[in-house]
C-alpha positions as CSV (number, residue, x, y, z in Angstrom):
1,M,-9.1,-2.7,8.2
2,F,-5.4,-2.6,7.2
3,S,-2.4,-3.3,9.3
4,K,-0.4,-0.3,10.5
5,T,2.4,-1.2,8.1
6,S,0.0,-1.3,5.2
7,E,-1.5,2.0,6.2
8,Y,2.0,3.6,6.1
9,A,2.8,1.8,2.8
10,I,-0.3,3.3,1.3
11,K,0.7,6.8,2.5
12,I,4.2,6.4,1.2
13,M,3.0,5.3,-2.2
14,I,0.5,8.2,-2.4
15,Y,3.3,10.6,-1.3
16,L,5.7,9.3,-3.9
17,S,3.1,9.2,-6.7
18,A,2.4,12.9,-6.1
19,Y,5.8,14.3,-5.4
20,S,8.5,12.4,-7.2
21,D,9.6,11.0,-10.6
22,K,12.8,9.3,-11.9
23,N,14.5,12.7,-12.2
24,N,13.4,13.7,-8.7
25,L,13.9,10.8,-6.3
26,R,12.8,11.1,-2.6
27,Q,15.1,10.0,0.2
28,V,14.0,8.0,3.2
29,K,14.5,10.9,5.7
30,E,12.3,13.2,3.7
31,I,9.6,10.6,3.3
32,S,9.6,9.7,7.0
33,D,9.6,13.3,8.1
34,S,6.8,14.2,5.7
35,L,4.6,11.3,6.8
36,E,5.7,11.6,10.5
37,S,6.8,8.0,10.4
38,P,9.9,6.5,12.1
39,E,12.8,6.5,9.7
40,A,13.8,2.8,10.2
41,F,10.2,1.7,9.8
42,T,9.8,3.8,6.7
43,A,13.0,2.4,5.2
44,K,11.8,-1.2,5.8
45,I,8.5,-0.5,4.0
46,L,10.3,1.2,1.1
47,Q,12.5,-1.8,0.7
48,Q,9.6,-4.2,0.7
49,L,7.8,-2.1,-1.9
50,A,10.9,-1.8,-4.1
51,K,11.5,-5.6,-3.8
52,V,8.1,-6.3,-5.5
53,G,8.6,-3.6,-8.1
54,L,6.0,-1.1,-6.8
55,L,8.9,1.4,-6.2
56,Y,12.1,2.2,-8.1
57,S,15.1,2.8,-5.9
58,M,18.6,4.1,-6.6
59,K,21.5,4.0,-4.2
60,G,24.1,6.7,-3.7
61,K,24.3,10.4,-3.0
62,N,21.5,11.3,-5.4
63,G,19.6,8.1,-4.8
64,G,16.2,7.7,-3.4
65,F,12.8,6.3,-4.3
66,T,9.9,6.9,-6.7
67,V,7.0,4.8,-8.0
68,G,8.0,1.8,-10.1
69,R,5.3,2.0,-12.7
70,E,2.4,4.1,-13.9
71,V,0.3,5.3,-10.9
72,N,-3.0,4.6,-12.6
73,K,-1.9,0.9,-12.6
74,I,-1.0,0.6,-8.9
75,K,-3.9,-0.3,-6.8
76,I,-4.3,-0.3,-3.0
77,Y,-4.7,-4.1,-3.4
78,D,-1.1,-4.3,-4.8
79,I,0.3,-2.4,-1.9
80,V,-1.5,-4.4,0.8
81,I,-0.5,-7.7,-0.8
82,A,3.1,-6.6,-1.0
83,I,3.1,-5.8,2.7
84,D,0.8,-8.3,4.3
85,G,0.3,-11.0,1.7
86,E,-2.7,-12.4,0.0
87,K,-4.2,-13.8,3.2
88,S,-4.7,-10.3,4.5
89,V,-7.5,-9.8,2.0
90,S,-8.8,-13.3,1.5
91,A,-8.7,-14.7,5.1
92,C,-11.7,-15.9,7.0
93,I,-13.2,-13.1,9.2
94,L,-12.9,-15.5,12.2
95,G,-9.4,-16.5,11.3
96,L,-10.3,-20.1,10.6
97,N,-8.0,-22.1,8.2
98,E,-10.9,-23.9,6.6
99,C,-13.5,-21.4,5.4
100,S,-15.0,-21.5,2.0
101,T,-18.4,-21.6,0.3
102,E,-18.3,-25.4,0.6
103,N,-17.1,-25.3,4.2
104,P,-18.2,-21.9,5.6
105,C,-17.6,-20.4,9.0
106,P,-20.7,-19.0,10.8
107,L,-20.2,-15.5,9.3
108,H,-18.9,-16.5,5.8
109,H,-22.2,-15.9,4.0
110,K,-22.5,-12.4,5.5
111,Y,-18.9,-11.4,5.2
112,Y,-18.1,-12.5,1.6
113,K,-20.5,-9.8,0.4
114,I,-18.8,-7.1,2.5
115,K,-15.4,-8.4,1.3
116,A,-16.5,-8.1,-2.3
117,L,-17.6,-4.5,-1.7
118,I,-14.3,-3.7,0.0
119,K,-12.4,-5.1,-2.9
120,E,-14.5,-3.3,-5.5
121,N,-14.6,0.1,-3.7
122,I,-11.4,0.3,-1.8
123,L,-8.8,-2.2,-2.9
124,E,-9.3,-1.5,-6.6
125,A,-8.7,2.2,-6.1
126,N,-5.5,3.3,-7.8
127,L,-2.8,5.8,-6.8
128,D,-3.7,8.3,-9.5
129,D,-7.3,8.6,-8.1
130,L,-6.0,8.9,-4.5
131,K,-3.2,11.4,-5.1
132,N,-5.6,13.7,-6.9
133,K,-8.2,13.6,-4.2
134,L,-6.0,13.7,-1.2
135,K,-5.3,17.3,-0.2
136,Y,-4.1,17.0,3.4
137,L,-0.9,15.1,2.7
138,K,1.9,17.2,4.2
139,L,4.8,18.4,2.0
140,R,8.3,19.2,2.9
């Protein structure tokens, strides 16, 4: 459902929401090792998330990353949009440019209901809910 980059971004955000704060920043290597993600790939995602304010970053010897705002206010939707853009959640299921209620693709009337359920039940979930329910996330 999500791009591989969005999947890692979600994992990164859950990890940081559970294990860091402004007094305890996490460095790229630690995050990538904990999530078994390539370091350069992780760094790129962290930069994208920081650029839109989902993460707070600090450079230097004691620098690192943490969440940029309250975790109960960061939704999966925010993360996916930051990484893949609005089209990733609003695009036509068949990839057509012109698909709407007025000009539907052959699957539009079936898929818009599913898309609404996905948004309501998955994309609207916040980090606070996820970090409290996710037990398998590896720690280092």
